Biopython code that builds the backbone (N, CA, C, O; Angstrom):
import numpy as np
from Bio.PDB.StructureBuilder import StructureBuilder

atoms = [
    (1, "MET", "N", (0.872, -1.153, 0.130)),
    (1, "MET", "CA", (0.322, 0.027, 0.279)),
    (1, "MET", "C", (0.644, 1.288, -0.234)),
    (1, "MET", "O", (1.403, 1.683, 0.651)),
    (2, "ALA", "N", (0.593, 2.114, -0.988)),
    (2, "ALA", "CA", (1.581, 3.140, -0.977)),
    (2, "ALA", "C", (1.386, 4.272, -0.150)),
    (2, "ALA", "O", (2.352, 4.619, 0.530)),
    (3, "THR", "N", (0.364, 4.900, -0.069)),
    (3, "THR", "CA", (-0.052, 5.805, 0.884)),
    (3, "THR", "C", (-1.662, 5.746, 1.252)),
    (3, "THR", "O", (-2.529, 5.324, 0.486)),
    (4, "ASN", "N", (-1.867, 6.225, 2.504)),
    (4, "ASN", "CA", (-2.978, 6.328, 3.165)),
    (4, "ASN", "C", (-3.805, 7.731, 2.863)),
    (4, "ASN", "O", (-4.985, 7.983, 3.102)),
    (5, "VAL", "N", (-2.714, 8.617, 2.213)),
    (5, "VAL", "CA", (-3.162, 10.194, 2.272)),
    (5, "VAL", "C", (-3.285, 10.465, 0.588)),
    (5, "VAL", "O", (-2.611, 9.824, -0.219)),
    (6, "ASP", "N", (-4.221, 11.480, 0.214)),
    (6, "ASP", "CA", (-4.234, 11.933, -1.023)),
    (6, "ASP", "C", (-2.963, 12.598, -1.095)),
    (6, "ASP", "O", (-1.998, 12.389, -0.361)),
    (7, "ALA", "N", (-3.070, 13.673, -2.341)),
    (7, "ALA", "CA", (-2.326, 14.385, -2.475)),
    (7, "ALA", "C", (-2.446, 15.993, -1.610)),
    (7, "ALA", "O", (-1.511, 16.793, -1.566)),
    (8, "ALA", "N", (-3.492, 16.165, -1.117)),
    (8, "ALA", "CA", (-3.791, 17.438, -0.159)),
    (8, "ALA", "C", (-3.011, 16.961, 0.823)),
    (8, "ALA", "O", (-2.161, 17.824, 1.041)),
    (9, "GLY", "N", (-2.831, 15.897, 1.636)),
    (9, "GLY", "CA", (-2.487, 15.359, 2.864)),
    (9, "GLY", "C", (-3.512, 15.177, 3.687)),
    (9, "GLY", "O", (-3.418, 15.367, 4.899)),
    (10, "GLU", "N", (-5.163, 14.582, 2.781)),
    (10, "GLU", "CA", (-6.192, 14.165, 3.514)),
    (10, "GLU", "C", (-6.211, 12.926, 3.807)),
    (10, "GLU", "O", (-5.646, 12.247, 2.950)),
    (11, "PRO", "N", (-6.737, 12.201, 4.891)),
    (11, "PRO", "CA", (-7.090, 10.716, 4.521)),
    (11, "PRO", "C", (-7.811, 10.187, 3.566)),
    (11, "PRO", "O", (-8.902, 10.685, 3.289)),
    (12, "ILE", "N", (-7.342, 9.122, 2.920)),
    (12, "ILE", "CA", (-8.193, 8.515, 2.209)),
    (12, "ILE", "C", (-9.300, 7.144, 2.567)),
    (12, "ILE", "O", (-8.990, 5.956, 2.477)),
    (13, "PRO", "N", (-10.040, 7.447, 2.798)),
    (13, "PRO", "CA", (-10.816, 6.204, 3.696)),
    (13, "PRO", "C", (-10.995, 4.764, 3.064)),
    (13, "PRO", "O", (-12.082, 4.268, 2.766)),
    (14, "THR", "N", (-9.684, 4.140, 2.896)),
    (14, "THR", "CA", (-9.916, 2.563, 2.105)),
    (14, "THR", "C", (-10.664, 1.622, 3.128)),
    (14, "THR", "O", (-10.774, 1.992, 4.297)),
    (15, "SER", "N", (-11.008, 0.813, 2.849)),
    (15, "SER", "CA", (-11.717, -0.429, 3.639)),
    (15, "SER", "C", (-10.472, -0.496, 4.909)),
    (15, "SER", "O", (-10.867, -0.224, 6.043)),
    (16, "ALA", "N", (-8.996, -0.849, 4.730)),
    (16, "ALA", "CA", (-8.204, -0.787, 5.563)),
    (16, "ALA", "C", (-8.358, 0.229, 6.558)),
    (16, "ALA", "O", (-8.480, -0.096, 7.739)),
    (17, "VAL", "N", (-8.366, 1.471, 6.187)),
    (17, "VAL", "CA", (-7.982, 2.582, 6.905)),
    (17, "VAL", "C", (-9.253, 2.719, 7.858)),
    (17, "VAL", "O", (-9.091, 2.886, 9.067)),
    (18, "LEU", "N", (-10.752, 2.629, 7.185)),
    (18, "LEU", "CA", (-11.817, 2.354, 8.362)),
    (18, "LEU", "C", (-12.271, 1.326, 8.983)),
    (18, "LEU", "O", (-13.179, 1.371, 9.813)),
    (19, "MET", "N", (-11.472, -0.012, 8.508)),
    (19, "MET", "CA", (-11.232, -1.422, 9.677)),
    (19, "MET", "C", (-10.154, -1.104, 10.766)),
    (19, "MET", "O", (-10.154, -1.571, 11.905)),
    (20, "ALA", "N", (-9.439, -0.428, 10.358)),
    (20, "ALA", "CA", (-8.269, -0.125, 11.368)),
    (20, "ALA", "C", (-9.013, 1.026, 12.695)),
    (20, "ALA", "O", (-8.905, 0.914, 13.916)),
    (21, "SER", "N", (-9.581, 1.843, 12.082)),
    (21, "SER", "CA", (-10.390, 3.004, 13.132)),
    (21, "SER", "C", (-11.655, 2.832, 13.321)),
    (21, "SER", "O", (-12.353, 3.771, 13.702)),
    (22, "SER", "N", (-12.273, 1.338, 13.034)),
    (22, "SER", "CA", (-13.361, 1.558, 13.445)),
    (22, "SER", "C", (-14.009, 1.331, 15.075)),
    (22, "SER", "O", (-15.185, 1.444, 15.418)),
    (23, "LYS", "N", (-13.030, 1.040, 15.771)),
    (23, "LYS", "CA", (-13.331, 0.996, 17.043)),
    (23, "LYS", "C", (-13.614, 3.005, 17.496)),
    (23, "LYS", "O", (-14.419, 3.645, 18.173)),
    (24, "HIS", "N", (-12.531, 3.283, 16.722)),
    (24, "HIS", "CA", (-12.729, 5.163, 17.008)),
    (24, "HIS", "C", (-13.981, 5.920, 16.374)),
    (24, "HIS", "O", (-14.568, 6.935, 16.749)),
    (25, "ILE", "N", (-14.194, 5.052, 15.252)),
    (25, "ILE", "CA", (-15.498, 5.550, 14.629)),
    (25, "ILE", "C", (-16.978, 5.177, 15.355)),
    (25, "ILE", "O", (-18.087, 5.711, 15.326)),
    (26, "GLY", "N", (-16.447, 4.042, 15.989)),
    (26, "GLY", "CA", (-18.162, 3.758, 16.748)),
    (26, "GLY", "C", (-18.241, 4.412, 17.948)),
    (26, "GLY", "O", (-19.252, 4.501, 18.643)),
    (27, "THR", "N", (-17.012, 4.929, 18.212)),
    (27, "THR", "CA", (-16.963, 6.065, 19.354)),
    (27, "THR", "C", (-17.426, 7.478, 19.357)),
    (27, "THR", "O", (-18.415, 8.069, 19.791)),
    (28, "ARG", "N", (-16.388, 7.785, 18.737)),
    (28, "ARG", "CA", (-16.767, 9.405, 18.468)),
    (28, "ARG", "C", (-17.884, 9.779, 17.499)),
    (28, "ARG", "O", (-18.346, 10.920, 17.472)),
    (29, "CYS", "N", (-18.378, 8.639, 16.578)),
    (29, "CYS", "CA", (-19.119, 9.164, 15.448)),
    (29, "CYS", "C", (-20.584, 8.428, 16.050)),
    (29, "CYS", "O", (-21.423, 8.173, 15.186)),
    (30, "LEU", "N", (-20.894, 8.110, 17.354)),
    (30, "LEU", "CA", (-21.683, 7.171, 17.641)),
    (30, "LEU", "C", (-23.229, 7.954, 17.224)),
    (30, "LEU", "O", (-23.992, 7.742, 16.281)),
    (31, "ALA", "N", (-23.300, 8.924, 18.356)),
    (31, "ALA", "CA", (-24.494, 10.230, 18.112)),
    (31, "ALA", "C", (-25.064, 10.209, 16.506)),
    (31, "ALA", "O", (-26.252, 9.974, 16.286)),
    (32, "GLU", "N", (-24.086, 10.481, 15.395)),
    (32, "GLU", "CA", (-24.277, 10.692, 14.317)),
    (32, "GLU", "C", (-24.746, 9.408, 13.235)),
    (32, "GLU", "O", (-25.340, 9.528, 12.164)),
    (33, "ASN", "N", (-24.259, 8.137, 13.914)),
    (33, "ASN", "CA", (-24.340, 6.893, 13.580)),
    (33, "ASN", "C", (-26.255, 6.597, 13.977)),
    (33, "ASN", "O", (-27.226, 6.166, 13.355)),
    (34, "VAL", "N", (-26.008, 7.079, 15.222)),
    (34, "VAL", "CA", (-27.551, 6.383, 15.556)),
    (34, "VAL", "C", (-28.394, 7.565, 15.216)),
    (34, "VAL", "O", (-29.576, 7.296, 15.431)),
    (35, "ALA", "N", (-28.198, 8.936, 14.703)),
    (35, "ALA", "CA", (-29.264, 9.185, 14.296)),
    (35, "ALA", "C", (-29.849, 8.971, 13.179)),
    (35, "ALA", "O", (-31.067, 9.054, 13.021)),
    (36, "PHE", "N", (-28.859, 8.615, 12.125)),
    (36, "PHE", "CA", (-28.754, 8.519, 10.681)),
    (36, "PHE", "C", (-29.591, 7.207, 10.632)),
    (36, "PHE", "O", (-30.518, 7.056, 9.836)),
    (37, "LEU", "N", (-29.102, 6.028, 11.769)),
    (37, "LEU", "CA", (-29.972, 4.666, 11.707)),
    (37, "LEU", "C", (-31.608, 4.543, 12.054)),
    (37, "LEU", "O", (-32.424, 3.727, 11.625)),
    (38, "LYS", "N", (-31.788, 5.692, 13.018)),
    (38, "LYS", "CA", (-33.190, 5.536, 13.251)),
    (38, "LYS", "C", (-33.940, 6.716, 12.103)),
    (38, "LYS", "O", (-35.154, 6.666, 11.906)),
    (39, "CYS", "N", (-33.127, 7.672, 11.452)),
    (39, "CYS", "CA", (-33.802, 8.051, 10.667)),
    (39, "CYS", "C", (-34.360, 6.811, 9.393)),
    (39, "CYS", "O", (-35.516, 6.653, 9.002)),
    (40, "LYS", "N", (-33.307, 6.172, 9.018)),
    (40, "LYS", "CA", (-33.361, 5.318, 8.217)),
    (40, "LYS", "C", (-34.502, 4.370, 8.465)),
    (40, "LYS", "O", (-35.274, 4.053, 7.560)),
    (41, "LYS", "N", (-34.601, 3.927, 9.676)),
    (41, "LYS", "CA", (-35.812, 3.171, 10.125)),
    (41, "LYS", "C", (-37.176, 3.743, 9.988)),
    (41, "LYS", "O", (-38.059, 3.075, 9.450)),
    (42, "LYS", "N", (-37.387, 4.851, 10.407)),
    (42, "LYS", "CA", (-38.228, 5.749, 10.594)),
    (42, "LYS", "C", (-38.722, 5.957, 8.584)),
    (42, "LYS", "O", (-39.808, 5.824, 8.020)),
    (43, "ASP", "N", (-37.837, 6.190, 8.241)),
    (43, "ASP", "CA", (-38.583, 6.129, 6.416)),
    (43, "ASP", "C", (-37.389, 5.500, 5.458)),
    (43, "ASP", "O", (-36.238, 5.937, 5.445)),
    (44, "PRO", "N", (-37.806, 4.542, 4.764)),
    (44, "PRO", "CA", (-36.597, 3.720, 3.976)),
    (44, "PRO", "C", (-36.540, 4.710, 2.607)),
    (44, "PRO", "O", (-36.016, 4.330, 1.559)),
    (45, "ASN", "N", (-37.106, 5.923, 2.765)),
    (45, "ASN", "CA", (-36.815, 6.792, 1.462)),
    (45, "ASN", "C", (-35.336, 7.387, 1.335)),
    (45, "ASN", "O", (-35.362, 8.448, 1.960)),
    (46, "PRO", "N", (-34.214, 7.208, 0.873)),
    (46, "PRO", "CA", (-32.921, 7.630, 1.078)),
    (46, "PRO", "C", (-32.768, 8.710, 0.954)),
    (46, "PRO", "O", (-31.733, 9.242, 1.354)),
    (47, "GLU", "N", (-33.862, 9.476, 0.287)),
    (47, "GLU", "CA", (-33.433, 11.236, 0.231)),
    (47, "GLU", "C", (-33.767, 11.818, 1.380)),
    (47, "GLU", "O", (-33.424, 12.987, 1.555)),
    (48, "LYS", "N", (-34.409, 11.207, 2.260)),
    (48, "LYS", "CA", (-34.838, 11.351, 3.660)),
    (48, "LYS", "C", (-33.828, 11.716, 4.949)),
    (48, "LYS", "O", (-33.781, 12.541, 5.861)),
    (49, "CYS", "N", (-33.022, 10.535, 4.427)),
    (49, "CYS", "CA", (-31.687, 10.934, 5.556)),
    (49, "CYS", "C", (-30.522, 11.037, 4.876)),
    (49, "CYS", "O", (-29.527, 10.469, 5.326)),
    (50, "LEU", "N", (-30.452, 11.832, 3.594)),
    (50, "LEU", "CA", (-29.238, 12.539, 3.494)),
    (50, "LEU", "C", (-28.551, 13.562, 4.345)),
    (50, "LEU", "O", (-27.336, 13.529, 4.544)),
    (51, "GLU", "N", (-29.137, 14.229, 4.710)),
    (51, "GLU", "CA", (-28.319, 14.817, 5.676)),
    (51, "GLU", "C", (-27.683, 14.348, 6.716)),
    (51, "GLU", "O", (-26.591, 14.792, 7.069)),
    (52, "LYS", "N", (-28.445, 13.185, 7.448)),
    (52, "LYS", "CA", (-27.770, 12.254, 8.505)),
    (52, "LYS", "C", (-26.848, 11.735, 7.942)),
    (52, "LYS", "O", (-25.784, 12.000, 8.501)),
    (53, "GLY", "N", (-26.752, 11.111, 7.086)),
    (53, "GLY", "CA", (-25.439, 10.097, 5.953)),
    (53, "GLY", "C", (-24.671, 11.264, 6.188)),
    (53, "GLY", "O", (-23.748, 11.100, 6.987)),
    (54, "GLN", "N", (-24.808, 12.467, 5.680)),
    (54, "GLN", "CA", (-23.698, 13.342, 5.337)),
    (54, "GLN", "C", (-23.232, 14.138, 6.992)),
    (54, "GLN", "O", (-22.370, 15.017, 6.989)),
    (55, "GLN", "N", (-23.780, 13.787, 8.061)),
    (55, "GLN", "CA", (-23.310, 13.930, 9.184)),
    (55, "GLN", "C", (-22.240, 12.890, 9.418)),
    (55, "GLN", "O", (-21.129, 13.206, 9.844)),
    (56, "VAL", "N", (-22.545, 11.783, 9.168)),
    (56, "VAL", "CA", (-21.561, 10.749, 9.809)),
    (56, "VAL", "C", (-20.587, 10.876, 8.866)),
    (56, "VAL", "O", (-19.467, 11.093, 9.329)),
    (57, "THR", "N", (-20.726, 10.769, 7.067)),
    (57, "THR", "CA", (-19.635, 11.360, 6.665)),
    (57, "THR", "C", (-18.660, 12.136, 7.307)),
    (57, "THR", "O", (-17.632, 11.613, 7.737)),
    (58, "ARG", "N", (-18.939, 13.615, 7.437)),
    (58, "ARG", "CA", (-17.978, 14.552, 8.082)),
    (58, "ARG", "C", (-17.465, 14.343, 9.552)),
    (58, "ARG", "O", (-16.520, 15.001, 9.986)),
    (59, "CYS", "N", (-18.276, 13.187, 10.469)),
    (59, "CYS", "CA", (-17.687, 12.928, 11.279)),
    (59, "CYS", "C", (-16.199, 11.776, 11.217)),
    (59, "CYS", "O", (-15.077, 11.580, 11.685)),
    (60, "VAL", "N", (-16.876, 11.439, 10.585)),
    (60, "VAL", "CA", (-15.439, 10.187, 9.928)),
    (60, "VAL", "C", (-14.827, 10.480, 9.296)),
    (60, "VAL", "O", (-13.873, 9.715, 9.443)),
    (61, "PHE", "N", (-14.429, 11.641, 7.986)),
    (61, "PHE", "CA", (-13.522, 12.105, 7.692)),
    (61, "PHE", "C", (-12.972, 13.483, 8.822)),
    (61, "PHE", "O", (-11.877, 14.033, 8.707)),
    (62, "GLY", "N", (-13.722, 13.739, 9.583)),
    (62, "GLY", "CA", (-12.927, 14.774, 10.888)),
    (62, "GLY", "C", (-12.058, 13.874, 11.489)),
    (62, "GLY", "O", (-10.850, 14.090, 11.584)),
    (63, "LEU", "N", (-12.807, 12.526, 12.043)),
    (63, "LEU", "CA", (-12.186, 11.924, 12.548)),
    (63, "LEU", "C", (-10.569, 11.188, 12.253)),
    (63, "LEU", "O", (-9.506, 11.053, 12.858)),
    (64, "LEU", "N", (-11.165, 10.833, 10.931)),
    (64, "LEU", "CA", (-9.421, 10.447, 10.157)),
    (64, "LEU", "C", (-8.538, 11.314, 9.995)),
    (64, "LEU", "O", (-7.331, 11.073, 9.981)),
    (65, "LYS", "N", (-9.014, 12.328, 9.867)),
    (65, "LYS", "CA", (-7.430, 13.473, 9.466)),
    (65, "LYS", "C", (-7.011, 13.528, 11.421)),
    (65, "LYS", "O", (-5.895, 13.481, 11.939)),
    (66, "ASP", "N", (-8.427, 13.646, 12.124)),
    (66, "ASP", "CA", (-7.548, 14.027, 13.873)),
    (66, "ASP", "C", (-6.452, 12.600, 14.083)),
    (66, "ASP", "O", (-5.308, 12.658, 14.532)),
    (67, "LEU", "N", (-7.220, 11.283, 13.594)),
    (67, "LEU", "CA", (-6.271, 10.166, 13.592)),
    (67, "LEU", "C", (-4.863, 10.590, 12.787)),
    (67, "LEU", "O", (-3.815, 10.417, 13.408)),
    (68, "HIS", "N", (-4.822, 10.932, 11.941)),
    (68, "HIS", "CA", (-3.553, 11.004, 10.922)),
    (68, "HIS", "C", (-2.738, 12.123, 11.544)),
    (68, "HIS", "O", (-1.515, 12.028, 11.650)),
    (69, "GLN", "N", (-3.223, 12.879, 11.836)),
    (69, "GLN", "CA", (-2.416, 14.127, 12.752)),
    (69, "GLN", "C", (-1.777, 13.715, 13.861)),
    (69, "GLN", "O", (-0.677, 14.123, 14.236)),
    (70, "LYS", "N", (-2.659, 12.665, 14.553)),
    (70, "LYS", "CA", (-1.832, 12.361, 15.982)),
    (70, "LYS", "C", (-1.166, 11.780, 16.233)),
    (70, "LYS", "O", (-0.488, 11.924, 17.250)),
    (71, "CYS", "N", (-1.018, 10.568, 15.163)),
    (71, "CYS", "CA", (-0.285, 9.301, 15.312)),
    (71, "CYS", "C", (-0.525, 8.551, 13.591)),
    (71, "CYS", "O", (-1.079, 7.524, 13.199)),
    (72, "THR", "N", (0.324, 9.847, 12.800)),
    (72, "THR", "CA", (0.383, 8.893, 11.703)),
    (72, "THR", "C", (1.078, 7.707, 11.485)),
    (72, "THR", "O", (0.622, 6.743, 10.871)),
    (73, "LYS", "N", (2.322, 7.788, 12.054)),
    (73, "LYS", "CA", (2.998, 6.567, 11.484)),
    (73, "LYS", "C", (2.492, 4.826, 12.226)),
    (73, "LYS", "O", (2.985, 3.743, 11.912)),
    (74, "GLU", "N", (1.294, 5.108, 13.334)),
    (74, "GLU", "CA", (0.994, 4.016, 13.773)),
    (74, "GLU", "C", (-0.332, 3.850, 12.950)),
    (74, "GLU", "O", (-0.577, 2.683, 12.646)),
    (75, "MET", "N", (-1.247, 4.806, 12.526)),
    (75, "MET", "CA", (-2.183, 4.762, 11.839)),
    (75, "MET", "C", (-1.864, 3.907, 10.765)),
    (75, "MET", "O", (-2.117, 2.703, 10.717)),
    (76, "ASP", "N", (-1.171, 4.732, 9.717)),
    (76, "ASP", "CA", (-0.481, 3.828, 8.682)),
    (76, "ASP", "C", (0.103, 2.632, 8.529)),
    (76, "ASP", "O", (-0.039, 2.020, 7.471)),
    (77, "ALA", "N", (0.818, 2.147, 9.526)),
    (77, "ALA", "CA", (1.319, 0.786, 10.072)),
    (77, "ALA", "C", (0.330, -0.119, 9.980)),
    (77, "ALA", "O", (0.360, -1.183, 9.361)),
    (78, "TYR", "N", (-0.820, 0.478, 10.814)),
    (78, "TYR", "CA", (-2.028, -0.825, 11.008)),
    (78, "TYR", "C", (-2.781, -0.547, 9.798)),
    (78, "TYR", "O", (-2.817, -1.447, 8.959)),
    (79, "ALA", "N", (-3.286, 0.359, 9.601)),
    (79, "ALA", "CA", (-3.720, 0.245, 8.378)),
    (79, "ALA", "C", (-3.128, -0.216, 6.971)),
    (79, "ALA", "O", (-3.917, -0.398, 6.044)),
    (80, "GLY", "N", (-1.637, -0.426, 6.770)),
    (80, "GLY", "CA", (-0.936, -0.911, 5.686)),
    (80, "GLY", "C", (-1.151, -2.400, 5.926)),
    (80, "GLY", "O", (-1.470, -3.167, 5.018)),
    (81, "CYS", "N", (-0.905, -2.885, 7.564)),
    (81, "CYS", "CA", (-1.141, -4.212, 7.896)),
    (81, "CYS", "C", (-2.433, -4.873, 7.338)),
    (81, "CYS", "O", (-2.514, -5.896, 6.660)),
    (82, "MET", "N", (-3.500, -3.990, 7.813)),
    (82, "MET", "CA", (-5.007, -4.691, 7.341)),
    (82, "MET", "C", (-5.120, -4.883, 6.023)),
    (82, "MET", "O", (-5.850, -5.831, 5.733)),
    (83, "TYR", "N", (-4.440, -4.055, 4.740)),
    (83, "TYR", "CA", (-4.504, -3.559, 3.631)),
    (83, "TYR", "C", (-3.688, -4.940, 3.630)),
    (83, "TYR", "O", (-4.667, -5.678, 3.742)),
    (84, "TYR", "N", (-2.826, -5.631, 3.594)),
    (84, "TYR", "CA", (-1.911, -6.400, 3.170)),
    (84, "TYR", "C", (-2.725, -7.586, 3.806)),
    (84, "TYR", "O", (-3.279, -8.246, 2.926)),
    (85, "HIS", "N", (-2.916, -7.965, 4.852)),
    (85, "HIS", "CA", (-3.753, -9.214, 5.035)),
    (85, "HIS", "C", (-5.168, -9.147, 5.230)),
    (85, "HIS", "O", (-5.875, -9.812, 5.987)),
    (86, "THR", "N", (-5.566, -7.943, 4.166)),
    (86, "THR", "CA", (-7.207, -8.478, 3.825)),
    (86, "THR", "C", (-7.791, -8.251, 4.782)),
    (86, "THR", "O", (-8.684, -9.073, 4.991)),
    (87, "ASN", "N", (-7.653, -7.054, 5.900)),
    (87, "ASN", "CA", (-8.395, -6.664, 7.435)),
    (87, "ASN", "C", (-9.039, -8.055, 7.887)),
    (87, "ASN", "O", (-10.164, -8.554, 7.891)),
    (88, "GLU", "N", (-7.790, -8.410, 8.252)),
    (88, "GLU", "CA", (-7.944, -9.969, 9.596)),
    (88, "GLU", "C", (-7.553, -8.981, 10.482)),
    (88, "GLU", "O", (-6.550, -8.308, 10.248)),
    (89, "PHE", "N", (-8.436, -8.762, 11.781)),
    (89, "PHE", "CA", (-7.507, -8.017, 12.800)),
    (89, "PHE", "C", (-6.623, -8.891, 13.482)),
    (89, "PHE", "O", (-5.749, -8.427, 14.215)),
    (90, "ASP", "N", (-6.802, -10.438, 13.265)),
    (90, "ASP", "CA", (-6.026, -11.424, 14.079)),
    (90, "ASP", "C", (-4.556, -11.236, 13.653)),
    (90, "ASP", "O", (-3.638, -11.438, 14.448)),
    (91, "LEU", "N", (-4.370, -10.873, 12.475)),
    (91, "LEU", "CA", (-2.821, -10.958, 11.978)),
    (91, "LEU", "C", (-2.378, -9.311, 11.706)),
    (91, "LEU", "O", (-1.641, -8.953, 10.787)),
    (92, "CYS", "N", (-3.031, -8.360, 12.770)),
    (92, "CYS", "CA", (-2.501, -7.158, 12.940)),
    (92, "CYS", "C", (-2.078, -6.831, 14.127)),
    (92, "CYS", "O", (-1.349, -5.851, 14.282)),
    (93, "ARG", "N", (-2.536, -7.728, 15.301)),
    (93, "ARG", "CA", (-2.554, -7.691, 16.562)),
    (93, "ARG", "C", (-1.417, -6.597, 16.877)),
    (93, "ARG", "O", (-1.867, -5.452, 16.929)),
    (94, "LYS", "N", (-0.203, -6.705, 17.069)),
    (94, "LYS", "CA", (0.949, -5.828, 17.261)),
    (94, "LYS", "C", (0.973, -4.326, 17.031)),
    (94, "LYS", "O", (1.461, -3.389, 17.663)),
    (95, "GLU", "N", (0.015, -4.463, 15.483)),
    (95, "GLU", "CA", (0.525, -2.806, 14.921)),
    (95, "GLU", "C", (-1.233, -2.262, 15.571)),
    (95, "GLU", "O", (-1.358, -1.053, 15.764)),
    (96, "GLN", "N", (-1.915, -2.766, 15.734)),
    (96, "GLN", "CA", (-3.504, -2.295, 16.584)),
    (96, "GLN", "C", (-3.176, -1.797, 17.907)),
    (96, "GLN", "O", (-3.666, -0.735, 18.290)),
    (97, "GLU", "N", (-2.189, -2.646, 18.823)),
    (97, "GLU", "CA", (-1.974, -2.151, 19.962)),
    (97, "GLU", "C", (-1.130, -1.098, 19.945)),
    (97, "GLU", "O", (-1.396, -0.147, 20.680)),
    (98, "ALA", "N", (0.233, -1.052, 18.977)),
    (98, "ALA", "CA", (0.721, 0.363, 19.084)),
    (98, "ALA", "C", (-0.216, 1.713, 18.303)),
    (98, "ALA", "O", (0.148, 2.875, 18.484)),
    (99, "PHE", "N", (-1.082, 1.479, 17.688)),
    (99, "PHE", "CA", (-2.095, 2.122, 17.227)),
    (99, "PHE", "C", (-2.990, 2.650, 18.567)),
    (99, "PHE", "O", (-3.066, 3.835, 18.892)),
    (100, "GLU", "N", (-3.408, 1.943, 19.017)),
    (100, "GLU", "CA", (-4.213, 2.328, 20.388)),
    (100, "GLU", "C", (-3.610, 2.764, 21.207)),
    (100, "GLU", "O", (-4.206, 3.653, 21.815)),
    (101, "LYS", "N", (-2.288, 2.471, 21.665)),
    (101, "LYS", "CA", (-1.611, 3.296, 22.442)),
    (101, "LYS", "C", (-1.548, 4.475, 22.312)),
    (101, "LYS", "O", (-1.728, 5.334, 23.175)),
    (102, "ALA", "N", (-1.142, 4.674, 20.612)),
    (102, "ALA", "CA", (-0.587, 6.548, 20.185)),
    (102, "ALA", "C", (-1.768, 6.927, 20.219)),
    (102, "ALA", "O", (-1.799, 8.072, 20.669)),
    (103, "CYS", "N", (-2.828, 6.525, 19.957)),
    (103, "CYS", "CA", (-4.329, 7.023, 20.134)),
    (103, "CYS", "C", (-5.444, 6.350, 20.515)),
    (103, "CYS", "O", (-6.334, 5.756, 19.907)),
    (104, "PRO", "N", (-5.108, 6.655, 22.089)),
    (104, "PRO", "CA", (-6.577, 5.804, 22.746)),
    (104, "PRO", "C", (-8.089, 6.412, 22.397)),
    (104, "PRO", "O", (-8.349, 7.539, 21.977)),
    (105, "LEU", "N", (-9.114, 5.191, 22.736)),
    (105, "LEU", "CA", (-10.119, 5.762, 22.558)),
    (105, "LEU", "C", (-10.638, 7.233, 23.298)),
    (105, "LEU", "O", (-9.933, 7.560, 24.253)),
    (106, "GLU", "N", (-11.461, 7.899, 23.066)),
    (106, "GLU", "CA", (-11.899, 8.784, 23.585)),
    (106, "GLU", "C", (-12.826, 8.586, 24.540)),
    (106, "GLU", "O", (-13.323, 9.547, 25.127)),
]
sb = StructureBuilder()
sb.init_structure("model")
sb.init_model(0)
sb.init_chain("A")
sb.init_seg("    ")
for serial, (resi, resn, name, xyz) in enumerate(atoms, 1):
    if name == "N":
        sb.init_residue(resn, " ", resi, " ")
    sb.init_atom(name, np.array(xyz, "f"), 0.0, 1.0, " ", f" {name:<3s}", serial, name[0])
structure = sb.get_structure()
């Protein structure tokens, strides 16, 4: 995996990056995700929940940016391992431990 950021320095939300940061997403973006799911349950029309979906997306992008700034090396190592091992958590425990130590859950 060449890089986890685009030309502007923004994190690219690949499956490996999202899997590596999934615990953080679940913690920091909980309210946005719950609001989106409630909206979807209330009305299955996709147009009705666009704003809630955009709030989830903004939250995740903001989180990825923060994680990339705070613990770049550990995040890149963990996401790189997840990419190499096709998102198998069990094969990346060492990198996960270093990442979670550098960027603990809030």
